[in-house]
C-alpha positions as CSV (number, residue, x, y, z in Angstrom):
1,M,124.0,104.3,110.6
2,P,121.1,106.6,111.1
3,E,117.6,105.1,111.6
4,P,115.2,105.5,108.7
5,D,112.5,108.1,109.0
6,D,108.8,107.2,108.9
7,E,108.5,108.0,105.2
8,E,111.4,105.7,104.4
9,V,109.8,102.9,106.5
10,L,106.5,103.3,104.8
11,K,108.1,103.3,101.3
12,A,110.0,100.1,102.3
13,L,106.7,98.4,103.3
14,E,105.2,99.5,100.0
15,D,108.1,97.9,98.2
16,M,107.3,94.6,100.2
17,G,103.8,94.6,98.7
18,L,101.7,96.7,101.1
19,E,99.5,99.5,100.0
20,R,100.2,102.9,101.6
21,E,97.2,102.7,103.9
22,E,98.1,99.2,105.0
23,A,101.7,100.4,105.7
24,D,100.3,103.2,107.7
25,V,98.2,100.9,109.9
26,Y,101.0,98.3,110.3
27,R,103.5,100.9,111.3
28,L,101.1,102.4,113.8
29,L,100.2,99.0,115.2
30,I,103.9,98.2,115.8
31,T,104.1,101.2,118.1
32,K,101.0,100.2,120.0
33,G,101.6,96.5,120.4
34,V,97.9,95.7,120.2
35,A,95.0,97.9,119.2
36,T,91.4,97.9,118.3
37,V,89.8,99.6,115.2
38,G,88.7,102.4,117.6
39,D,92.3,102.8,118.8
40,I,93.6,103.2,115.3
41,S,90.8,105.6,114.3
42,H,92.1,108.1,116.9
43,Y,95.4,108.5,114.9
44,L,94.4,108.0,111.3
45,S,91.7,109.9,109.4
46,F,90.1,106.7,108.1
47,S,86.6,105.6,108.8
48,R,86.1,102.5,111.0
49,T,84.7,100.6,108.1
50,R,87.8,101.4,106.1
51,I,90.1,100.4,109.0
52,Y,88.3,97.0,109.3
53,G,89.0,96.4,105.6
54,I,92.6,97.3,106.0
55,F,93.0,94.9,109.0
56,D,91.3,92.1,107.1
57,R,93.8,92.6,104.2
58,L,96.8,92.7,106.6
59,V,95.6,89.5,108.3
60,S,95.2,87.7,104.9
61,K,98.7,88.9,103.9
62,G,100.3,87.6,107.1
63,W,101.3,91.0,108.6
64,V,98.8,91.1,111.4
65,R,96.9,88.6,113.6
66,M,93.6,89.0,115.3
67,V,93.9,88.3,119.1
68,S,90.3,89.0,120.2
69,D,86.9,89.0,118.7
70,V,85.1,91.3,121.1
71,P,86.2,93.9,120.7
72,R,88.1,93.0,117.5
73,T,91.7,93.5,118.6
74,F,94.8,93.1,116.4
75,A,98.5,92.6,117.0
76,P,101.4,92.9,114.5
77,V,103.3,89.8,113.4
78,D,106.9,90.0,114.4
79,P,108.5,92.0,111.4
80,V,111.5,89.6,111.5
81,K,109.3,86.7,110.9
82,V,107.0,88.2,108.4
83,L,109.9,89.8,106.4
84,E,111.7,86.4,106.3
85,I,108.6,84.7,105.0
86,K,108.3,87.5,102.3
87,R,112.0,87.1,101.4
88,R,111.6,83.3,100.9
89,A,108.5,83.9,98.8
90,V,110.2,86.4,96.6
91,T,113.3,84.2,96.2
92,S,111.0,81.2,95.2
93,A,109.0,83.4,92.8
94,Y,112.3,84.8,91.3
95,R,113.6,81.3,90.6
96,T,110.3,80.1,89.1
97,A,109.9,83.1,86.9
98,L,113.5,83.1,85.8
99,G,113.5,79.4,85.0
100,A,110.3,79.8,82.9
101,L,110.9,83.1,81.2
102,K,114.7,83.2,80.4
103,P,114.5,80.3,77.9
104,L,111.6,82.0,76.1
105,Y,113.5,85.3,76.0
106,D,116.6,83.6,74.6
107,A,114.6,81.7,72.0
108,V,113.0,84.8,70.6
109,P,115.4,87.7,70.3
110,V,113.9,91.0,71.1
111,K,114.8,93.4,68.2
112,V,114.5,97.1,68.9
113,S,114.1,99.1,65.7
114,E,117.3,98.3,63.6
115,I,117.3,101.6,61.7
116,A,117.5,105.0,63.2
117,V,116.5,108.1,61.2
118,L,118.5,111.1,62.3
119,R,118.3,114.7,61.5
120,G,120.2,117.9,62.2
121,I,122.6,117.9,65.1
122,D,121.5,114.4,66.1
123,A,122.8,113.1,62.8
124,F,126.1,115.1,63.1
125,R,126.6,113.8,66.7
126,R,126.1,110.2,65.5
127,V,128.7,110.6,62.8
128,E,131.1,111.9,65.4
129,E,130.3,109.1,67.8
130,M,130.9,106.5,65.1
131,I,134.2,107.9,64.2
132,R,135.3,108.2,67.8
133,S,134.2,104.6,68.5
134,A,136.3,103.1,65.7
135,E,138.8,100.5,66.9
136,R,140.2,99.2,63.5
137,E,138.9,101.0,60.5
138,V,136.7,103.7,59.1
139,R,135.4,103.7,55.5
140,V,134.0,107.0,54.1
141,V,132.3,108.2,51.0
142,A,132.3,112.0,51.4
143,T,129.7,114.4,50.1
144,I,129.6,118.1,49.5
145,G,128.4,120.1,52.4
146,P,128.8,123.3,54.5
147,V,132.5,123.9,55.0
148,P,132.4,123.8,58.9
149,V,130.8,120.3,58.8
150,V,133.2,118.9,56.2
151,R,136.2,120.4,58.0
152,R,135.1,119.0,61.4
153,V,134.6,115.5,60.0
154,A,137.9,115.6,58.1
155,D,139.8,116.8,61.2
156,L,138.2,114.0,63.3
157,L,139.2,111.4,60.7
158,L,142.8,112.7,60.7
159,E,142.9,112.5,64.5
160,R,141.8,108.9,64.4
161,K,144.3,108.1,61.7
162,A,147.1,109.5,63.8
163,E,145.8,107.2,66.6
164,G,146.3,104.1,64.3
165,V,142.8,103.7,62.9
166,D,142.9,102.7,59.2
167,I,141.1,105.4,57.2
168,R,140.0,105.0,53.6
169,A,137.9,107.5,51.8
170,V,136.2,108.2,48.5
171,I,135.8,111.9,47.9
172,P,134.3,114.1,45.1
173,P,136.6,116.3,43.0
174,A,135.3,119.4,44.7
175,L,137.0,118.4,48.0
176,V,140.4,117.8,46.5
177,P,141.6,121.4,47.2
178,E,141.1,120.6,50.8
179,D,144.2,118.5,50.5
180,L,142.4,115.4,51.8
181,V,143.5,112.9,49.2
182,G,147.0,112.2,50.5
183,R,146.2,112.7,54.2
184,L,143.2,110.3,54.2
185,D,144.3,107.7,51.7
186,A,141.5,108.9,49.6
187,R,140.4,108.1,46.0
188,V,138.8,110.9,43.9
189,R,135.5,109.8,42.3
190,E,132.3,111.3,41.0
191,V,130.0,110.1,43.7
192,P,126.2,110.7,44.4
193,N,125.4,113.5,46.8
194,A,125.1,111.2,49.7
195,G,127.6,110.4,52.4
196,L,128.5,107.0,53.7
197,I,130.5,106.0,56.8
198,I,131.2,102.4,57.9
199,V,133.0,101.7,61.2
200,D,134.7,98.4,61.9
201,G,132.4,96.6,59.5
202,R,129.6,96.7,62.1
203,Q,127.7,100.0,61.8
204,V,126.9,102.3,58.9
205,Y,125.5,105.8,58.4
206,V,124.1,106.9,55.1
207,G,123.0,110.5,54.7
208,G,122.9,113.7,52.8
209,I,123.4,117.3,53.5
210,D,122.2,120.6,51.9
211,A,125.4,122.1,50.5
212,S,123.9,125.6,50.7
213,G,123.1,125.1,54.4
214,E,125.1,126.7,57.2
215,G,125.9,123.6,59.2
216,A,124.9,120.4,60.8
217,A,121.3,121.4,61.1
218,D,120.9,120.5,57.4
219,M,122.0,116.9,57.8
220,V,119.7,113.9,57.5
221,G,120.5,110.2,57.4
222,I,120.0,106.7,58.7
223,W,122.1,104.7,61.0
224,T,122.0,100.9,61.5
225,E,124.0,97.9,62.8
226,N,121.9,95.6,60.6
227,S,124.5,93.2,59.3
228,A,123.0,92.8,55.9
229,I,122.8,96.5,55.3
230,V,126.3,97.0,56.6
231,T,127.6,94.2,54.3
232,F,125.9,95.8,51.3
233,N,127.4,99.1,51.9
234,N,130.8,97.6,52.5
235,V,130.6,96.0,49.0
236,L,129.5,99.4,47.6
237,F,132.4,101.2,49.2
238,D,134.9,98.6,48.0
239,S,133.6,99.0,44.5
240,L,133.9,102.7,44.5
241,Y,137.3,102.7,46.2
242,S,138.9,100.1,43.8
243,W,137.2,101.3,40.6
244,R,139.5,102.4,37.8
245,E,138.8,104.8,34.9
246,S,139.9,102.1,32.5
247,E,137.3,99.7,33.8
248,S,134.5,101.9,32.5
249,D,135.8,101.8,29.0
250,G,134.9,98.1,28.7
């Protein structure tokens, strides 16, 4: 295994809690064995006052010891010893922090924004990702839109159906000539100009699209895994899917 270069060593010392100038002085002191402030000043472009301050900090942190007062002379602490002390301190701090913070984290769930607003190609990609991720079922309320978008979504649904995913759809009469009714187990309904996709009863996308647009750039919608919103839209889909003409006659 090749030896690390000086930059890697300095970065490792920084990761262990030293500032860069402290790492510079400690690394140099290792190569000298013992040194005075004057000795160090020949190699680093720091003022003597600054070097005194660096040595004081290194002594307080346990990396360096002073071996003489006149002149003030310093020696490095054996890196094996000092790094073992640091390792034990980090391990102890890790256990203390984990023991205190993990119960608090578990008691108060962190909720990232539950609803994502998506536009254009981002919306189209999310719809594709949802359909591809389906393990059991996809529920769709189709909407009118640019032919390339409608065709792409329909083709993807047919692919997943061939792979064993249960696909059910509610589509407007204008899409019937696309021969989607039989192939997608679809019901023909007059529906609002808004699409709905529910995957595995755990995520939902609701959105619209400009029918006069040219493609996915005209899509806009929201996506969420919020269980209450998903449940509401499941109920809405079931109502549309199972609705009968005779039921509206009352």
